[in-house]
N, C-alpha and C positions, 0 to 999 in steps of 0.2 A: 295926284292928277287933279286938274281943274275941275270945278264943280259948278254946274249951272244951278239956279235956285230951285228948280223943279226935280232935279236929280238927286237921288238918295245915296247914289254910289254906283260902282260898275256892275253891270248884269253878270252873273257868273259865266254864262255861256259866251261872253264877249272877251274874256280874258284868255289871251294865248298862254299856253303852257308848254315850256321846253325843258328838256332834260339833256344836258351837255355830256352825253356818253359818246361812245364810238360804236355804232353811228348815233347821230341825234335823233331824237324822237320829240315831235311836236304835235299839238293840236290846238284847235279852237272851235267853239260852238259845239253842235250836235253831231254825235255818230249816226250811223244809218238805224241802228237798233233803238237808239233814243228818238229819233226824228219820226219813225214810222207811226207810232200811236198818236202824234200830233199832227203829221202830215202823210196821209196815206199814198200820196203820190211822190213822196220822197224817194230819190234814187241816188246812186253813187257813180262817180267817174273815177276810174283808177288808172294811174299811168306809172309804169315802172321807171325807176331812175335810169335804167339801161337805155331808156329812150329819150333822155335828157342830153343833148349834145353835150353841154358843159360837164356833165358827169362822166360821159364817155371820154372826152378830152383828158380828164384829170384821173381817169382810171377808177373812179368811185362810183360804180354802178349798182351797189347793193341798195335795196330799198324801194319805196314806192311812195306815191302821193295820192290821197283819196279825198275827193271833193264831194260833199253830200249836198243836194240841191233839191228843189221841188220840181219835178218834172224835168225834161231834158234841157228845157230853156229857162229855167226858173230860178228863183233867187237862191243864193247860197245859204245853206243852213249850218255848215260846219266843214271842218277839214282836218286831215291828220297827214303827218309826213314821217317817214323814217328813211335816214340817209344823210349824206353830207349836205349841210346848207339847209337842213328841215327847219331851223327856226327861222331863217330869213324867208323862206318860202311861206311858211304859216303866218308870218308877220303881214305879207301882202294879201293874203287869203282873210285874215282878221279885219283889215281895212274894208275889202271888198263886202264882207259879211255885214259889218257895222253900216256901210253905206247902202246896204240892201241892193247890191249890183246883181245883175243876172249874168248868166254865162256869156251872153251875147257881148256884153260890155267887157268882160274880162277877155273874150276871144278877139275883140276888135281894138283893144288898147296895145298900141305898139310897145314891145319890149325890147331891150337891146339884146342882140344875138352875139355870142352863145351864153349869154347869162342863164343861171339856173331859172330865174323867173320866167324865161322865154318857153320852158317846158309848160308852165302853167297856162300861158296863152294857147300853146298848141293843144293841150288837153282839153281846155274849155271849147276850143274851135272844133275839134274832132266831135265832142259831144253835141254842140249846139248844131253843127252842120249836119250831123246825122238826123237830128230832130227835124230840120228843115226839110231834108230829103224825104223823110218819112211823111211828114204832113203834106209835101207837095205830091208825093207819089199817091197818097191816100186821096187827095182832092181831085187828081187827074183821072183816077180810077172811077170815083163817084160821078165826074162830069162825063166820062165816056159811057158809063152804065146808064145815066139819065138821057144822054143823047141817042142811044142806041136801043132804048126800051126796055132795058133793064137786066133781069137775070139770065136771059138766054146767051150771054156772053160765056156762060159756064157750061154751055152745051145743053141746056135745057130750053124747050120752046117757052115762049111767053105765054102766061096763063090768062 
């Protein structure tokens, strides 16, 4: 690998690992259990291969992809995949991790359909957009409470 002057070598968490078995097993970065002590807000998004259109077309729906990230809209910390094409899926996630991309970037990057990587875009999108919905709903409730005088929305008179 090319090395810049200030680099001592690849960081172990950045090296993708693939076992070419049937099905393939691949990972990069941190697992959720390894990430939680370092990042208490670490979460994971899981997408079953049965929800990847390409896997369905090819009849290879066994397995899943797990993306570990900080918060719902946060930076990717790691990923693992089990199933057909797991090595190729983890390669894209390794690049996203190295570039410190957030789920929003992965969700809004156009992927060819029905490539396996399109499933990554959809997984990131589902997680990211649920985060937006939660934040928007929370902000809207706070706004309504502030405008209406507060806690009496829950059936209690204002104090």
